[in-house]
C-alpha positions in Angstrom: -26.0 57.6 9.3 -29.2 55.4 9.2 -30.3 54.4 12.7 -30.3 50.8 11.4 -26.6 50.7 12.5 -27.6 51.1 16.1 -30.1 48.3 16.1 -29.5 45.1 18.1 -30.4 41.7 16.9 -32.7 41.0 19.8 -34.6 44.3 19.2 -33.8 45.4 22.8 -34.4 49.1 23.5 -32.9 51.3 26.2 -35.1 52.7 28.9 -36.3 56.3 28.5 -34.3 57.4 31.5 -31.0 56.0 30.2 -28.9 58.9 29.2 -26.2 56.8 27.4 -25.9 56.6 23.7 -26.1 53.0 22.2 -22.4 52.7 22.0 -22.0 53.6 25.7 -24.1 50.5 26.3 -21.9 48.4 24.1 -18.8 49.7 25.9 -20.2 48.8 29.3 -21.3 45.3 28.2 -17.8 44.5 26.9 -16.0 45.9 30.0 -18.2 43.9 32.3 -18.0 40.7 30.3 -16.3 37.5 31.4 -14.4 37.4 28.2 -12.8 40.8 28.8 -11.7 39.8 32.3 -10.2 36.6 31.0 -7.8 38.7 28.8 -5.7 39.4 31.9 -4.9 35.7 32.0 -4.0 35.3 28.3 -0.6 35.6 26.6 0.2 38.6 24.4 3.7 37.7 23.3 5.6 37.0 26.5 4.4 34.1 28.5 2.4 34.9 31.7 4.3 34.2 34.9 7.6 35.4 33.5 6.8 38.8 35.1 3.8 40.8 36.2 5.2 43.9 34.3 5.0 42.8 30.7 1.8 43.2 28.6 -1.0 40.7 28.6 -3.9 40.6 26.1 -5.8 42.8 28.5 -3.3 45.6 28.8 -2.6 45.3 25.0 -6.4 45.8 24.4 -6.5 48.8 26.7 -3.6 50.4 24.7 -5.3 49.6 21.4 -8.5 51.3 22.6 -6.6 54.4 23.8 -4.6 54.6 20.5 -7.8 54.2 18.5 -9.4 57.1 20.3 -6.4 59.2 19.5 -6.6 58.3 15.8 -10.3 59.4 15.7 -9.5 62.7 17.3 -6.6 63.2 15.0 -8.6 62.5 11.9 -11.4 64.8 13.0 -8.9 67.6 13.3 -7.0 66.8 10.1 -10.1 66.5 7.9 -12.6 69.1 9.1 -14.4 69.3 5.8 -14.0 65.7 4.5 -17.3 63.9 3.9 -16.0 61.0 6.1 -15.8 63.3 9.1 -19.5 62.8 9.9 -19.0 59.1 10.0 -16.0 59.0 12.4 -16.9 56.7 15.3 -17.7 58.1 18.7 -15.1 57.5 21.4 -17.3 54.9 23.2 -17.7 53.0 19.9 -14.1 52.8 18.9 -13.0 52.0 22.4 -15.5 49.2 22.6 -14.0 47.8 19.4 -10.5 48.2 20.8 -11.4 46.4 24.0 -13.0 43.5 22.2 -10.7 42.9 19.2 -8.8 40.1 20.9 -11.6 38.5 23.0 -11.6 35.4 20.8 -7.9 34.6 21.1 -7.4 31.2 22.9 -4.9 30.4 25.6 -1.2 30.6 24.5 -1.8 33.1 21.8 -1.3 32.2 18.2 0.1 28.8 19.2 -3.3 28.0 20.8 -5.1 29.3 17.6 -3.0 26.9 15.4 -3.7 24.0 17.8 -7.5 24.6 17.9 -7.6 24.9 14.1 -6.0 21.5 13.9 -8.5 20.2 16.4 -11.4 21.6 14.4 -10.1 20.3 11.0 -13.0 19.1 8.9 -15.6 20.8 11.1 -15.3 24.5 10.4 -11.8 25.3 11.6 -10.8 27.9 14.3 -9.6 31.5 13.9 -9.2 33.9 16.8 -11.0 36.9 15.2 -13.8 34.7 14.0 -14.2 33.5 17.6 -14.4 37.1 18.8 -17.5 37.6 16.6 -18.9 34.3 17.9 -18.4 35.3 21.5 -20.0 38.7 21.1 -22.9 37.5 19.0 -23.7 34.1 20.6 -21.7 33.1 23.7 -21.7 36.0 26.1 -24.4 36.2 28.8 -26.2 39.5 28.2 -29.0 38.0 26.2 -30.5 34.5 25.8 -29.6 34.0 22.1 -27.4 36.9 21.0 -24.4 37.0 23.3 -23.6 40.6 24.3 -26.3 41.8 21.9 -24.2 44.7 20.6 -25.2 47.2 18.0 -24.8 46.4 14.4 -22.1 49.0 13.9 -19.9 47.7 16.8 -20.1 44.2 15.4 -19.2 45.6 12.0 -16.2 47.3 13.6 -15.0 44.1 15.3 -15.4 41.9 12.2 -12.0 42.1 10.7 -12.5 39.5 8.0 -16.0 39.5 6.4 -15.7 36.3 4.5 -16.7 32.8 5.7 -14.3 30.0 6.4 -15.7 27.9 3.5 -15.0 30.8 1.0 -11.3 31.4 2.0 -10.0 28.0 3.2 -7.9 26.3 0.5 -9.0 22.6 0.0 -5.4 21.8 -0.7 -4.4 22.9 2.9 -5.6 20.3 5.4 -4.3 20.6 9.0 -2.2 17.6 9.8 0.6 16.2 12.0 4.3 16.6 11.0 5.4 13.6 9.1 9.0 14.0 10.3 8.1 13.1 13.9 8.0 9.4 14.7 7.8 9.0 18.4 5.7 12.1 19.4 2.8 14.0 17.8 3.8 17.4 16.4 1.6 19.7 14.5 2.6 20.7 11.0 2.7 24.4 11.6 2.2 25.6 8.0 -0.9 23.4 7.3 -2.5 24.2 10.7 -2.4 28.0 10.3 -6.0 29.1 9.9 -7.4 31.3 7.1 -8.7 34.8 8.1 -12.4 34.5 8.2 -15.6 34.3 10.2 -17.1 30.8 11.0 -19.8 29.5 8.6 -22.0 28.9 11.7 -22.1 32.7 12.2 -23.4 33.3 8.6 -26.8 34.4 9.9 -25.2 36.9 12.3 -23.1 38.4 9.4 -26.1 38.5 7.2 -27.9 40.5 9.9 -24.9 42.8 10.4 -24.7 43.6 6.7 -28.4 44.1 6.1 -28.2 47.9 5.7 -25.8 47.4 2.7 -27.2 47.2 -0.8 -26.7 44.0 -2.7 -23.7 45.3 -4.7 -21.9 46.6 -1.6 -22.5 43.4 0.3 -21.1 41.2 -2.4 -18.0 43.4 -2.9 -17.4 43.8 0.8 -17.2 40.1 1.3 -14.8 39.4 -1.5 -11.4 37.8 -1.1 -8.2 37.2 -3.0 -5.4 34.8 -3.0 -3.0 32.6 -4.9 -3.8 29.0 -5.9 -2.8 26.5 -3.2 -3.0 29.2 -0.5 -5.8 30.4 1.7 -7.6 33.4 0.3 -7.8 36.6 2.3 -10.7 39.0 2.7 -10.0 42.3 1.0 -12.2 44.8 2.8 -13.0 46.0 6.3 -15.2 48.8 7.6 -14.1 52.4 8.4 -14.2 51.7 12.2 -12.4 48.4 11.8 -9.6 50.0 9.8 -9.0 52.5 12.7 -9.0 49.7 15.2 -6.7 47.5 13.1 -4.1 50.3 12.6 -4.2 51.0 16.3 -3.5 47.3 16.9 -0.6 47.4 14.5 0.9 50.4 16.3 0.5 48.8 19.7 2.1 45.6 18.4 5.0 47.3 16.6 5.8 49.8 19.3 4.7 48.6 22.7 5.6 45.0 22.1 9.0 46.2 20.9 9.2 48.1 24.2 8.6 44.9 26.2 11.1 43.0 24.1 13.8 45.6 24.7 13.1 45.7 28.5 13.3 41.9 28.6 16.6 41.8 26.6 15.1 39.7 23.8 16.0 42.5 21.3 19.5 44.0 21.8 20.8 47.2 20.4 22.9 45.5 17.7 19.8 43.5 16.6 17.9 46.7 16.2 20.7 48.4 14.2 21.1 45.3 12.0 17.3 45.1 11.3 16.1 48.7 11.3 18.5 50.8 9.2 18.4 54.6 9.2 16.7 54.5 5.8 13.8 52.5 7.3 13.1 55.1 9.9 14.3 58.2 7.9 10.9 59.9 8.0 10.9 59.7 11.8 14.5 60.8 12.0 13.7 63.9 9.9 10.9 64.7 12.3 13.2 64.5 15.3 15.8 66.6 13.6 13.2 69.3 12.7 11.6 69.4 16.2 14.5 68.8 18.5 17.7 70.0 16.6 19.7 70.9 19.7 18.8 67.5 21.4 19.6 65.3 18.5 23.1 66.4 17.6 24.8 65.4 14.3 23.7 61.8 14.2 19.9 61.6 14.7 19.8 57.8 14.2 22.4 57.2 16.9 20.5 59.5 19.2 17.2 57.6 18.6 18.6 54.1 19.0 20.7 55.0 22.1 17.7 56.4 23.8 15.3 53.5 23.2 18.1 51.2 24.5 19.0 53.5 27.3 17.4 54.2 30.6 13.7 53.3 31.0 12.7 57.0 31.2 14.3 57.9 27.9 12.9 54.7 26.3 9.4 55.6 27.4 9.8 59.1 26.1 10.8 57.8 22.6 8.1 55.1 22.6 5.6 57.9 23.1 7.1 59.9 20.3 6.9 56.8 18.0 3.2 56.2 18.8 2.4 59.9 18.2 4.3 59.8 14.9 2.3 56.9 13.6 -1.0 58.2 14.8 -0.5 61.7 13.3 0.3 60.2 9.9 -2.9 58.2 9.5 -5.1 59.3 6.5 -8.5 58.7 5.1 -8.8 56.8 1.9 -12.0 56.7 -0.2 -13.0 53.4 -1.9 -15.3 54.5 -4.8 -16.5 50.9 -5.2 -18.9 51.3 -2.2 -22.0 53.5 -1.6 -22.3 53.0 2.2 -20.0 55.5 4.0 -19.1 53.0 6.8 -17.3 50.9 4.2 -16.6 53.5 1.6 -14.0 55.2 3.8 -10.9 53.6 5.3 -8.1 54.7 7.6 -4.6 54.1 6.1 -1.2 55.0 7.3 1.1 57.1 5.0 3.5 55.0 2.9 6.8 55.9 4.6 5.4 55.4 8.1 3.8 52.2 6.9 7.2 50.9 5.9 8.8 51.9 9.2 6.0 50.3 11.2 6.1 47.2 9.1 9.9 47.0 9.8 9.3 47.2 13.5 6.7 44.5 13.4 9.0 42.2 11.4 11.7 42.8 14.0 9.3 41.7 16.8 8.4 38.6 14.8 12.0 37.6 14.0 13.7 38.4 17.4 10.8 37.7 19.8 8.1 35.5 18.5 10.6 33.2 16.7 13.0 33.3 19.6 13.6 29.7 20.8 12.8 30.7 24.4 9.4 31.8 23.2 8.9 29.0 20.7 9.6 26.3 23.3 6.7 27.6 25.4 4.5 28.0 22.4 5.2 24.4 21.4 4.3 23.2 24.9 1.2 25.3 24.9 0.0 23.8 21.6 0.6 20.3 22.9 -1.5 21.0 26.0 -4.3 22.6 24.0 -4.6 19.6 21.7 -4.3 17.2 24.5 -7.1 18.9 26.6 -9.4 19.2 23.6 -9.0 15.6 22.6 -9.4 14.4 26.1 -12.7 16.3 26.5 -13.9 15.1 23.1 -13.2 11.5 24.0 -15.8 11.4 26.8 -17.8 14.6 27.1 -20.3 13.3 29.8 -17.4 12.4 32.1 -14.9 15.2 31.5 -16.8 18.3 30.6 -18.0 20.5 33.4 -21.8 20.4 34.0 -22.6 23.7 32.3 -20.4 23.0 29.2 -21.9 19.5 28.9 -25.4 20.8 29.0 -24.6 23.1 26.1 -23.0 20.2 24.3 -26.2 18.1 24.7 -28.4 21.0 23.6 -26.3 21.5 20.5 -26.8 17.8 19.6 -23.1 17.0 20.2 -21.6 19.9 18.2 -17.8 19.8 18.5 -17.8 23.6 18.3 -19.1 23.7 21.9 -16.0 21.9 23.2 -13.8 24.3 21.1 -15.7 27.2 22.7 -14.9 25.9 26.2 -11.2 25.4 25.5 -10.8 28.7 23.6 -12.3 30.5 26.6 -9.7 29.2 29.0 -6.9 31.4 30.4 -3.4 30.1 30.1 -3.4 29.2 33.8 -6.7 27.4 33.6 -5.7 25.4 30.6 -2.5 24.4 32.4 -4.4 23.4 35.5 -6.9 21.4 33.4 -4.0 19.6 31.6 -2.4 18.8 35.0 -5.7 17.4 36.3 -6.1 15.2 33.3 -2.5 14.1 32.7 -0.2 14.7 35.7 -0.4 11.8 38.2 0.2 13.9 41.3 -1.8 17.0 40.4 -5.5 17.7 40.9 -8.1 17.3 43.6 -11.8 16.5 43.7 -12.2 19.9 45.4 -10.8 21.8 42.4 -13.4 24.0 40.7 -14.0 23.0 37.1 
């Protein structure tokens, strides 16, 4: 691998007595960043405050990093002679990517993302993964101009969607309010969902990240596809990013399912109705082969009764599920590319992919779209839009001093206000909303 992938945009070099590799430095900078700490105060799926047991964005990110490390070790053992083996990421690199993959998500999860995309309509939009790249490359405080100033390879690993907003956003889809509402302002959810992208204002950063690629690789890597009247979607991601992305899918499909079962949002009959024995047949076959005396005659019943049984049995089977998905990840070669870091990609075997996709859809249907969750997401969206529009209405009076200084330096770029709101935790957004709109809340002694 060319050493260009360990370069930093600022040109910063480690001291001679620093024994760490460059990715150890990246790992440390992410772990010690303010954005990483704030993940403990941001919703994963279940709203913060419901319990201190269920997963937040922080614990989810820790799990993604751990799973990603397991995937790398598994691939190294599974493919000892594969040409991609020399390009597998070091543990510090892939864990840095796992820790940082959700840094850009705003308060109140995807509801907040939709709300901020509405707020930024006509001025570049908002998307959580795009904001992650912006945080790491511009907004964090480890350097004057380059954010956390991470290595080129870690930024490539974090960049899930290597196409700009302007290239993938459909001109036919303009975020707007719902026409059906007459007495209150409600977002039209479909039109306000953002395309998957990076922000156009980060184009110089992306150009720098992709400098080691030849012209043909760069053009193909940034390509996208889609149907007329819909947002386009980037096609490719790097080898490292594919490992991180699959680990995110596994954490989402398995660990978020675990939380939902523990909370009672998914009942056993819901699971049986949605996940048929044919959907998980490949996992059932494995259980029958490895644990014949334990499983009895009906492996499906054994599996389902255990994940809906006592917490110890559930945890045991959750662990088996994660292991099953991790051990069935493979390396795919994309002959279109010359650069190994984009030529190779981690993919999950087709039967396991179907099973994992079924689990993810179950979480969407029974948890994310559950009215008890949607009520809180609706309220969160309302608060995000209200706080954003209030701050935008009078930045000198309402923005904190540091944020207003950045706003002035940017010559009144609305993106600065978006950055400020996106960086809030759920609790801080709620507190700011109360200060601005609740008559009996707030004090001059509150820290802004």
